[in-house]
N, C-alpha and C positions, 0 to 999 in steps of 0.2 A: 470511610477513614479519609483524613486528610493526608496527602502525600509531604514527608517532611523535607526538608533541602537536602539531607543524607540520600533519601530514597530518589530524589531528582536527580543529585550527582551522580547516582548509580546509573538510572535511566539514560543521562546524557551520555556517560560512557559507553553504554551498550547500543546505544543510536550512532554512536561513531562506529564501533567494532562490535557487533552481535555477538560474534563466537569467542570474543576475547576472553583467557583464561582467567580465574580468579585471582592467580598469582599476580599477574599482568595488571588487572584492574585494581588489584591491592596497589600496585606501583604507583598507579594514576591517584588515587584517592588517600593513599596513606591509612587505609584501614587493614585489619587482618582478613587475609583470604577467607577464612572461614566464617568471619562476621558477615562478608559480602555475600557469600552463598545463603546464608541462612535469610539476610535481607532480601535476598532475590525470590527464595521459594516462599517468602509472606506475599511478595509484591506479585507473585505470579499466580500463587494459589488463589488469592483474594481476586483475581482478575483486573487488578490495576495495571499492571504490564506484562507483556508477553513478547518473545521473538519469534519472529515466523520468515518463512520462505515463500516467495511467491513466483510466479511466472514474471520475467520483466516485462514484457507488454512492449518492447522497441518495435515498432513497425518494420524494422529492418530484418528482423526475424519471426514474428508474429503479428497477430490481429490484435489491436486495442481498441474498443469502441465503447461510447458514451452514448446510453440509450435513455430518452425520456418516454414513461410510460403515463398514459390517462388510464383511469379506471372509475367505474361505479364508486360513489362515495360510500355507500355503506359495505362495500367488499373490499376496499382498499387493504385492510389487514390480511385479509385472505389472500388477495393478490400479492402481496408483499411476501407473505408466508411461502406460496407456491414458487414466486421467483428466487427467494433465497436458498430453496434445495436444489437448484442447479448449479452446479459445481463451476459450470463457466462464468456465471454471473457473481462476482468476486465482492461486489460491494452493492448494496442494496440502501438507498436513503429516500425517506420521505420528505416531501419538498412544500415549502410553502409558496405558491407560484401557479401559475396555469399549466406547470408540470407537475404532475401527483407524485410521481416515482422515479428517482434517478438511479440509473445503473451503469456499474462499469463492468465491462465482459471483456475477458481476455481468452483467445482461442489461438491455436496454432497456425491458421490462417483464417482468410476471409470466406473460403467454401466451408471450412467447419463451421465459422459464425452463422452463416446461414443455414447448415443442416443441422448443427446442434443447436441453436438458440432460437433465430427469428421464426424457423418452423415450427418451434414448440409454442410460442407466444400465443397463437390464436387457439390454442387448445385450454388456455387459462381463464376460466370462467371469471367475468367481472372485469377483465382486461378489454380496454374499448380501442386504444389505438397504442401507436409507438411513433418515435422518431429516433433516427440514427446519425449520430455525428462519429466517424471513423478517423483515427489518430493517423496523421502523416508525419508526425514528427514528435518524439516525446521530449520535450526541454528539462524537465526536472519532475521528481515523484516526491511522494511524502516519506520517503526513505532519507530523504536529504533534509527534512525538517528536524529543529532540535529545541530542547527545552533552555536551552542556551542559560546554564546555571555554572558550568564548569569554568575555571580562570583559563586566560589564554595558554599558559604554561603547562594545565592539565591537558587541554584540547590537544596541545602539539605532542604530550607525551602519548596519549591514547592512540592518535593517528600513527605515530612512529613505530608502537609496539605491535598495532594491529597489521601495519604492512599495506602496500598499496592493494585496492580492489576488497577492503573489508566487508564492503554490503554487497558486492557482487555487481552492481550497478557499472563499473566501468570496464570489467573483464570482456576481453573478445570472445566473440562466439567459437565454438569448437569447428574445426574444419568438417568434421563429420557427427551425423546425428547420433544421439545418444542409443543404445540399444534398450529394449524393453527392461532388461535385468537392471539398469541402472535408474531407468524412470521409476522403478518401484521404489526407490527411497524417497521421491519427491513428498509424498503425503505425509512421511516422517518428519522431515524437515518443516512442512508447514504447520503441523502439530507442536512441534517443537524446534525452532531454529537453531539451538543450539546444541541439538542431539548428538551423539558421539557416534562413531563407528561402532561400537561396542551395544550402544542402545538400540540400534537400528537392526543390528544383527541378530540381537534376543527376538525384536519383533518379526523379522523375516526368516528366522530360522536357519540363517547362512553364517559361515566362518566369519570371526571379526576380521581376519586378514583380507579376505576377498572385499568384504564390505569395506574396508579401508581404502582401497584400491578404487572402488566404484564411486566411493564418495568422493575421492580426490578428483576424479575426472568430473564429477557433476558440479563440483565448486568451482573447477576451473572453465566449464562449458559458457558460461555466459548468460544461461537462459533463466537463472534464479537471481532474485535481488532479496536480500536480507533485511530484515526491519525489525527493529524493538519499538513497538507500539505503546501507547500509553492511553488508558481511559480518557476520554476528551475532557470530561468535567471536573477531572482532578487536575488536568495539565495548565490551567489558568487561561486557554482558550477555548470555553466550551461552546462557541458556535460556529457552525460552517457555511460559508457562503461560495456559492460558484457562478463566475460571470462567464458570460457568452459575448465574445467581442469579435471586432474586425479590426485586423492590424494590415498595414498597407504591404503589397507584394514586395518582397524583397527586405522587410524589416523584422522578421520573425527572429531571426536569431538576435539580433541587437535588442527586440523587446525581451526575449528570454534572459539576456543577459543584465538587462535591469532589473526584471523580477527576482533575480536570484539575489539581489542587494535587499531585498524585503523579505525579513525573518518569519511573517506569517504565511507564506507562499508554501502550499502542499503538492501543487501540481501545476503546470504550464504547460499546454501541449497545441500543436497546430493541427487542425481537422478539416474534415470535410463538410458540407452541409452549408445551411443558411449563413452561420457565420464561421469565421476560419481559424478562430483560436479560443482557448477555453482556460480560465484561471480557478485554480481552488484554493481557497484560504481557510484558516482557523482564527477567528477573532475573540477579542475579549466581550465585546459587546456589539447591539444593533447598532450603536451610535458609530462603532469603527468603519461601517459600510461607506458612509458618504465620506470619512475621512480616505479610506483607500481608494476609493474612486477618483477623489482629488488627485491623490499621489498618482494613479495609474495615468491620469491626463498630462500630468507634469513630466512622468519619467518617459512615457512612451508616445511621441509625437506621431500624431494622425489616428491615436486607437478612438475607435468608436464603441461604445459600451452599449450592446444591445437590449441585454437581459442580465438581471442579477436574480440569482435563485437562493432563498435562504433556507437551510435544511431544518426540520422540525425533529428528527430522529434519525439515528442509524440502526438499521437492522442487523447488517451484516458488513463488515470490513475486511478487505483482503482475505474471505474466506471464513473469518471468525464470526460466528453467531454473537451478538451483544445483548447485554440485560438493558432495560430502559435506563440505568443509571449510566450507561456506556463502558460499563466493566464487561469483560470477556464473560461468557457463558462456559467456556471449556469446550465447547461445540465446534468442529470446524467441518466445514462441508466443500470438501476439495476432492478430486479425483485427477490429479496431476498424473498419477501413474498410467491413464488410460489415454493420453493425449496421443494425436498422431505425429509425433515427434520423433519416433523411433525410425531406425534405418532399417 
């Protein structure tokens, strides 16, 4: 199905405030809350849009890595399936470049990245080699990307009703690690970022009041980012391109500020490795690649574009398994409750 303007407007509101109540969303869109809830259920059940919560990946708190994998050509599908089964590998994409598969990995620490991910890659049959770039500064993530169909007034109203830190990305980290009892809530929020304390309490067999206290602490902890996703094929931007670039030392923050003015950007990050900066964008067509590269040269003085990688398909995005048409399958591969984040 094609997404209507009304569908995109609702998605836009939830991108700004993923956990906004239907009553507040109705105040933004001028549509009855019951109608919005019904529309959202249709979008969610069809896999066209979903709200998830994922570990924020900020290198101040945890380890975010971008891993390029080479594999035997006739075993690429098997390798991607094996990689997607690993909860620490949150995104798996097939690439049209010298790199066969691109991975995004989030773990609690560099030690955990080595122990839980790298040490297991050698056991995957058909995987030939890998190359890792570690994130040293996360400048922007896909939670900031918008379909941009709301008016400025509607956007402002949604932000006001949501309050600060609606997506979790700007919240400060908790002074103390979360106990395991609280981390048990994370898989429920990954499956449904709008899950209420009552929903989670039923799943855990706990008292709703207890879960509400735990949920409040989790939401305030700063370890989670909430994101309203949309099936890429139906977003108006069906193509993904990732650039590996070099930005002059001392210019990374200025470069990131310029990139925030470009609506296509899904992620920008400083990294280790053969290049020092990664940019990921959603584009309307292949023709946009050259336009974007020209814009990057104009906006970021001294930038050197080393490699561009166009993605052929996305098997898994932030824990969610996707169908070939980019809709969500409903399967979520996440084991957030088992992370070594507990005190």
